[in-house]
N, C-alpha and C positions, 0 to 999 in steps of 0.2 A: 247855514254856515255863517260865521261872523265875517265882517268885511275883510277883504284881502288886503294885505300890506306887504309889499316887496321891498327888501333892502337891496341897494345897489352899491357894491363895493367898487370904488373908483378913486383914482388919484386926483382926478379933475372932473367935477360934475358939470363943467362947462365945455368939456371936450365934445366933439361932434357925436360920437356913438352914445355917450352918456346922455346927452340932451335928447337924442332920438328915443332912447328907451324911456326916459322920464316923461316925454310927451306921449308916448304910446301907452304908458301906464295911466296917465291922466285921461286919455280918450277912452280907456277901458274901464274907468271908474275904480282904479286900483290906487290906494294910498302908497306913497313912496318915502323911503328914507335913505339918504346918501350916507355912506360910511367910508372911513379910511382905516385900513388894517392896522396901521401903527397906533391908532387911538383905542382899539378894542382892548377890553380887559377880560381875561379868562380866570375862572375860579374853580378850585377843586375842593370838595367836601363842605362847601357852603354856597348858597345861591347869591346871585344868578350865575349860571355856568359861563355865560358870556354876555357882555354888555358894552354899549357905547354911550358914554355919559350916563344918563339915568335910564336908558332903554334896555330892558331885558330882551335880548334878541329872540330867544326861544318863545317867549310869551307874546311878543308883539309882532313878529314877522312870520309870514306864511312861506316865504322863499327868500333865498339870497342869491343875487346875480353877481358873478365875479367878472369884473373887467380886469385888466392886467394886475397881477399880484404886486408888481412894483419891484424896484431894486432894493437890495439890502444885503447885509452880511449873511453868511451861511447860517448863523444862529437865528437871525431875524426871519429868514425865509423858512427855515425848519419850523419855527414856532408858528408862523402864519399857516403853514400847511397842517400842522398838528391841530390847530384850533378849528380849521375847516373840517378836518376829519372828525373831530369831537362833535361839532355841531351836526354833522351828517349822522353820526351814531345816535345822537339824541333826538333824531327825527326831523331835522331841518332839511328841506329840499335845497341843495346847493347846486348851482348851475354855472359853469360845468362842475361835475363832481371832482373832488380833490384828486381822486385817482387819475382821472384823465388829464388834469392840469399837470400833475407830476410826470406822467408819461410823455405828454406832448412837448413839455418845455425842454426835455433832454433829447436832442436829436438822435443820439446813438440808441438810447432806450426805445424810442418810438420806431425808428427804422428797423431795428432788430425784431421788434414785435410784428411789424407789418410783414417782414420777410418770412418769419416763422409761421404766419397764417396764410402763406402762399401768394401774397400780393407782390407785384413786380416793383422793384426798387432799384436805384442805381448802385453799381458796385462802390463800396465805401470802405475805407480803412480808418481805424482810430487807434492812436497810441500816444504815449507820453514821451517816446524816444525820437529825437530828431533823426537818428540813423535809420531807425525802422520806418519813419515817415518817408525818408528819401527812397528807401527800397520800395515802399508802397506807391510812391509817385511814379516810378518806372513800371510797376505792376499794372497800374491804372492807365498806362499809355502815354505818360509824360505830359498830360494835359488835364489838370484837376482844378476843382474849386475847393479852396480851403475856407472852412466856415467855423465860427465860434460854436462850441457845443451848446451853449445857451444863447438865445438871441433870436430876433425876428426882423422882418422887413428888409432883409438883405444887408443889414448893417454889419460891417466887419467881414463880409464875404469877399474873397479875392481869387481871381482866376490866375493860375500859374502854369506856364508851359516851358519855362527855362529852368534846368536843373540847378544852376548856380543861384538863381533867385530863390528857387524853392528851398535850397539848403539854408540860405540866410533867413528866410521867413520862418522856417521850422525852428532854427536855433533861437530866434528872437522870441517866438511864442513860448518855447520851453523855458527860456530865461525868466519869463514872467509866470512860470508855473501853470501855463495853459495846456489844455489837451489838444492834440493835433487831429483834426477831423478832416479827412480828405475824401472827396467824392469825384468820381470820373466826370469829366465834362461831357455833356450830351448835347450834340448839335440839335437845336430846337427852333431854328428860324427866328430867333429873338422874340418868341412868344411862349406862353404857357396857359394852362387852364386853372382857374380858381372856381371850385364848386363849393357853394355854401349849403351845408347839410344841417337840417333841423329835424329832430325827432325821427330819424331814420329815412328821410327823403331829401332829395336835392331841391332846395327851395328856389335857388337862382344860381346862375353861373355866368362867367365871362371869360373872354380871352384877353390876356394882358399882353399888349404889343409894345415892345421897347425898341429903342435905337441900338442898344447893345445887348449883352447877354443877361443882365439883371432885369427881371420882369416884374419887380414889385412896383405897385402904383405909387407908393411913397418915394420910390427912386425915380419916378418920372414916366413909368409905363402908362400906356393909354388903354383904358378899359373899352372893350368891344363886346356887344352882346353875342352870345353863342348858345345854340341849343345842343345839348349833349345827347349822344346816342345812348342806347340802353346799356351797353357794355361800360361806357365811361361813368354813367350814373351809378351802376352797381359797384364799380371800383371805388368811387368816392364814398358811397354809403358804407361799404365794408371797412374801408380805412377808418372812418369815423367810429364804427362799432368796435373795431379792434382796440383803438385807443380809449374807448369808453365815453366818447363825447355825446352830449345831447345837442350841442351846437358846435359846429366845426367849420373851418375853412380848409379845404383839402386842395393842395397844389399838385398838379399833374403835368408832367412833360410828355410831349408826343415825340417819341424817338423812332428811328428806323425799325427798331425791334418791337415797337408797340408802346402803349402808354406806360409811364412809370410814376409812381407816387413819390414825390420829393419830400413833402412835409405835411403834417396835420397840425393846424393851429387851433388850440382850444379856447382862445380868446380873440377871435378874428374881428377886425374892423370891416366895415362894409360901405364906406363912403363912396369909393369908386364903383363898386358893384351896384349901388343904389341908383347911380346915374344911367344905368343901361338896363334896368328892369322895372316893370310896372308894379311889381309886388312891393308893398311897404314892409321891409324886412323887420324893422323894430316892432310893428304891429303883430306880425306873424310870430315873433319870439314871445311876446307877451301873451298872445292867445294860446300858444302852445303851453306855456308855463301855467296858465290858468287851468287848462285841461288836465295837466298832471296833478296839480294841487287838489283839484276837485274829484279825482278818482277815488 
């Protein structure tokens, strides 16, 4: 087999996760190429099907690792996803697969799939109507977390327990043509579980301990090592499989009713997790991709 060369799609090749992956590729003897989605060119009916500058992606790359898709207009995002789908159809290994990125990025889509496959998830209501959102607010017990439909790291999430405040927030979101995504607030002792799933197994996990209800490390939560039981590991792996991820960060809340899957992140960071595990996560990702490519 010819020398392997992996493409890394990233907005910033100097970001922590990107540099970790690039170093892991170097240690494994894998050539690397950093790419930015806005610079790619797609062609139909004449070659190459996709390129970056003078590089034919299908000819020169063995796999494509996707870090965050990045912000953009609806048209830009749809084109980026269409291009990833086309590369996958033409034989490129894309990690994560575009199907899983598409599912995970949409909280309603992802949560509904998890629920349909029998996984425990929080009660959630989604609507465009402020009036219906206020009704759902009361249905969910008058204590909810309002989240952006698209987004991660807890940015834009707000806990609301006052109906007057809820009404003002719902009307404000609607005024800006946002979708109202309401999730029951689950008492969780200011901590949750992040399980990092790779190739159908939990590679590493941590408890994220916060001062308040937001448990994202990027929002100040403290990572603490935790060993998951069999039930929790199976839940994390199944959630990843339902969304279609090869690599995933699965967030789980421990409620009085048992564990509930809150979110599956198809492009997870692992800086906090790396501080509490002996496993070199970037090395494991690259080893796994090499094994898939060589099958």
